[in-house]
N, C-alpha and C positions, 0 to 999 in steps of 0.2 A: 257298300254292302256286297258281299260275294253271293253267288247264286247257290241255290239249295244243293246242287250237285257237288259243289266245293265242300260244303258242310258235311254232306253224306260221306264223301271220300275221307275227310278228316276223321270223322267218327269211326269209319271202318278201320282205318290204320290204327287209331288209338286202341281199339278193341283187340288188335293183334299183338300189342306190346306184352311180352311175357311177364309174369310175376317176377319180381326181383330185378327188373330192368326199367330204365327210364329213357325217354327221348326228348328232343327239344321242339319247340314251336317251329323253328326254322327247318329242322330235318323233315318234319311233317309237311310243311309248305313246299319244300323241294320235291318230296315224294308225290305230291298231287299236281306237280307241274307249275307251281307259282312260287319260285324261289325267293322272291322278295316280299312275301305276304305272311310272314310269321305273326304279325299283329292280327291278321284276319283269323288265323288258327286260334289265337287266344280269344278273339271275339266269338268264334263258333262255340267255344267252351263256356259260354255264360249260362247255358241251360242244358243240363244233362240229368239223367236219373241217378238215384242214390248209389246203385251198384256199378256205375260206369267208371272205368279206371282213369279218370282225369288226373289223379294224383301222380301218374307216371309221366306227366309232361311238365317240363321246366324250361327255363331259358338256356341259352347256349353256353353259359358259364356254370350251369348246374345249380342255379338259384331257383327256389320256389318263389314265384312272383304272384301267385294266385292269392286272393284275399283270405283263403281258408288254410293258412299255413299250419295251424295246429292239427286240424283234421287230416291234412295231407301228410304231415310228418308222422302221425300215428299210423296211417295206412301203410306208408313206405316202410316204417320200422317193423311192422307186422310181416312184411315181405322180405325182411333181412337187409334193407337199405338204411344205412346210418345217415342221419341228418344232424348237422351242427349249425345252430342258429337257423338260417333259411337256406343253407348250402348243403347239397348232397355230397357226402364224403365218397371218395373213390369214383367220382363222376365218370371218368373215362372208362373205368372197369365195368360199370353197370350200364353204360350207354348202349342203346339199341338203335341202330341206324336202319330205318325202314327201306332205304334204297338198297342196302345189302341183303335185306331179308325178303323183299317182295319179288 
């Protein structure tokens, strides 16, 4: 279990992801100083409010691995991101790297 500070930083970064962009669990983990803890980023996202942009986080190959694939796909498509199956199309083009942006 990661400390509350880790979760707080994870949530702060996710709130910075611009509409129409996505990032990965691993990129967030690196940005908060725990490069090998992408699974902990996913665990931090088990509980969030309805308007929180968790749909903008996927795995490092652009796949939506969250249990709410349908809802996430709908939200991403509203932001102009195409999803095919559970894969974000043009993943590299819509990828937002928090280390470059913060």
